[in-house]
VEXDREN-2710 file (C-alpha; in Angstrom, 1 decimal):
% VEXDREN-2710
k/r/px/py/pz
1/TYR/-4.1/119.1/-100.3
2/THR/-5.3/116.5/-98.0
3/LEU/-9.0/115.2/-97.8
4/THR/-9.5/113.0/-94.9
5/CYS/-12.7/111.2/-93.1
6/SER/-13.1/108.7/-90.3
7/GLY/-15.8/106.1/-88.6
8/SER/-16.6/103.6/-86.4
9/GLY/-19.0/101.1/-85.9
10/ALA/-19.7/97.4/-86.5
11/PRO/-16.9/95.3/-88.4
12/TYR/-16.7/95.2/-92.0
13/LEU/-16.2/98.6/-92.4
14/ASP/-15.1/99.8/-95.8
15/VAL/-14.5/103.3/-97.8
16/LYS/-15.3/104.4/-101.2
17/TRP/-14.4/108.3/-102.7
18/THR/-15.9/109.6/-105.7
19/THR/-16.0/113.1/-107.1
20/ASP/-17.5/115.0/-109.7
21/SER/-14.1/116.1/-110.9
22/ASN/-12.3/114.9/-114.0
23/THR/-9.3/113.7/-111.6
24/THR/-9.4/110.0/-112.4
25/GLU/-6.2/110.2/-114.5
26/ILE/-4.6/113.3/-113.0
27/GLU/-1.4/112.5/-111.4
28/PRO/-0.7/112.7/-108.4
29/VAL/-3.7/112.3/-106.0
30/THR/-3.1/109.0/-103.7
31/SER/-5.3/107.4/-101.2
32/ASN/-5.0/105.6/-98.2
33/THR/-7.1/103.5/-96.5
34/THR/-6.6/101.9/-92.6
35/ALA/-8.5/99.7/-90.8
36/GLU/-8.3/99.3/-87.1
37/ALA/-8.7/96.3/-84.8
38/ASP/-11.2/98.8/-82.2
39/HIS/-14.0/98.7/-85.6
40/ARG/-12.5/102.3/-86.9
41/ILE/-11.2/103.5/-90.4
42/SER/-10.0/106.2/-91.7
43/SER/-9.5/107.4/-95.7
44/THR/-7.0/109.9/-96.6
45/ILE/-6.6/111.6/-100.0
46/LYS/-3.4/113.4/-100.8
47/ILE/-3.7/116.1/-103.9
48/GLY/0.2/116.7/-105.1
49/ASN/0.1/120.4/-107.1
50/ILE/-3.6/121.0/-107.3
51/SER/-4.9/122.4/-110.6
52/LEU/-8.0/123.5/-112.1
53/GLU/-8.5/119.8/-113.0
54/HIS/-9.3/119.0/-108.9
55/LEU/-12.2/121.5/-108.7
56/GLY/-15.7/119.9/-107.6
57/THR/-17.0/117.8/-105.3
58/TRP/-15.2/115.1/-103.6
59/THR/-17.3/112.8/-101.0
60/CYS/-16.2/110.3/-98.9
61/LYS/-18.4/107.4/-97.8
62/ILE/-17.8/105.2/-94.9
63/PHE/-20.3/102.3/-95.0
64/ASN/-20.6/98.9/-93.3
65/LYS/-20.6/96.1/-96.0
66/ASN/-22.9/94.0/-94.0
67/PHE/-25.9/96.1/-93.5
68/ASN/-25.4/99.0/-96.0
69/ASN/-25.5/101.8/-93.5
70/SER/-23.3/104.8/-94.3
71/VAL/-22.3/108.0/-93.3
72/THR/-20.3/110.8/-95.8
73/LYS/-18.3/113.7/-95.5
74/THR/-18.3/115.7/-98.7
75/TYR/-15.4/118.4/-99.5
76/ALA/-16.0/121.2/-102.0
77/LEU/-12.9/122.0/-103.8
78/GLN/-13.3/125.8/-105.5
79/TYR/-10.9/128.5/-106.6
80/ALA/-11.4/132.1/-105.4
81/TYR/-9.5/134.7/-106.2
82/ARG/-10.4/138.3/-105.7
83/VAL/-12.0/140.1/-109.0
84/SER/-9.6/143.0/-109.3
85/VAL/-9.5/145.3/-112.6
86/GLN/-5.7/145.5/-114.0
87/GLN/-6.4/147.7/-117.0
88/PHE/-8.8/150.6/-118.0
89/PRO/-9.0/153.3/-120.3
90/ALA/-8.4/156.7/-119.0
91/LEU/-11.8/158.5/-118.0
92/ASP/-10.9/161.9/-120.1
93/TYR/-9.5/160.3/-123.2
94/TYR/-10.6/161.8/-126.2
95/THR/-9.4/161.4/-129.9
96/SER/-10.3/164.0/-132.2
97/ASN/-9.4/161.9/-135.4
98/THR/-11.6/160.0/-137.6
99/GLU/-10.2/156.4/-137.1
100/ASP/-11.4/154.1/-134.8
101/THR/-10.5/154.4/-131.3
102/GLU/-9.9/150.6/-129.1
103/PHE/-10.7/150.8/-125.6
104/GLN/-10.0/147.8/-123.4
105/TRP/-10.6/146.6/-119.8
106/VAL/-8.4/144.0/-118.2
107/LEU/-9.9/142.0/-115.5
108/GLN/-8.6/139.0/-113.3
109/GLY/-9.6/136.7/-110.6
110/TRP/-12.2/133.7/-110.3
111/PRO/-14.7/133.5/-111.0
112/LEU/-15.5/135.5/-113.9
113/GLU/-18.3/134.3/-115.5
114/GLN/-20.4/136.8/-113.6
115/VAL/-18.4/140.0/-114.8
116/THR/-20.0/141.9/-117.9
117/LEU/-19.3/145.2/-119.1
118/GLU/-22.2/147.4/-120.3
119/CYS/-22.2/150.2/-122.7
120/GLU/-24.9/152.7/-123.6
121/ASN/-24.9/155.0/-127.0
122/VAL/-22.6/153.1/-129.2
123/SER/-23.0/151.6/-132.6
124/SER/-20.2/148.9/-132.1
125/THR/-20.4/145.9/-129.3
126/VAL/-18.4/144.7/-126.7
127/THR/-16.2/141.7/-127.3
128/ARG/-15.1/139.1/-124.2
129/ASN/-11.8/138.0/-124.8
130/GLU/-11.7/134.8/-122.8
131/SER/-8.8/133.0/-123.7
132/GLY/-7.1/134.3/-120.5
133/TYR/-9.0/131.6/-118.4
134/ILE/-6.4/128.9/-119.7
135/THR/-3.3/130.8/-120.0
136/PHE/-2.9/133.2/-117.0
137/ILE/-3.0/132.3/-113.1
138/PRO/-5.1/133.7/-112.0
139/PRO/-7.9/133.3/-115.0
140/ARG/-8.3/136.8/-116.9
141/ILE/-10.6/138.4/-119.1
142/VAL/-10.5/141.2/-121.7
143/PHE/-13.5/143.3/-123.0
144/THR/-12.7/145.8/-125.6
145/LEU/-14.8/148.4/-127.3
146/VAL/-14.1/150.5/-130.6
147/LEU/-15.5/153.3/-131.2
148/ARG/-16.3/154.8/-134.7
149/ASN/-15.3/158.1/-135.3
150/GLU/-16.2/160.8/-132.4
151/ASP/-19.1/158.3/-130.8
152/VAL/-19.3/158.9/-127.1
153/ALA/-20.1/155.8/-125.1
154/THR/-21.3/155.5/-121.0
155/CYS/-20.0/152.0/-120.1
156/ILE/-20.2/150.2/-116.6
157/LEU/-18.5/147.1/-115.7
158/LYS/-21.0/144.8/-113.6
159/ASP/-19.8/141.8/-111.0
160/GLY/-23.4/139.8/-111.4
161/GLU/-26.9/141.2/-111.8
END
């Protein structure tokens, strides 16, 4: 992935890149700045094998060393993957035994922070397992509900408010 910026102005131009991501030690991130004779300057950052650690705001600031005038160009690197339900309980599932029954909903995509599972009429709570944020691409979460005996529940998956 390549980020570029360029500008022109009076002599003595310089470039400074800043980022709010944790990429100062992540490889490979390479940068190249070229000052041209006609008072132009350009700068490029190349990110090989972009990862979640590279996400965030990247800002290029071109400034005049003598007059402290500057212009900035900002990139927002974000990961987006359509949120989808990968697994859900059958709508007509019913058991007449006296043991607990576990139901799972598996969702994948990004972002998933806003996704909730709300259940009514249940004595147990819904658990949310986010370990798949780290181990799967695209990230995934698992909601689990355990019904006791012959409990009946109405559950709704919500994507945001």
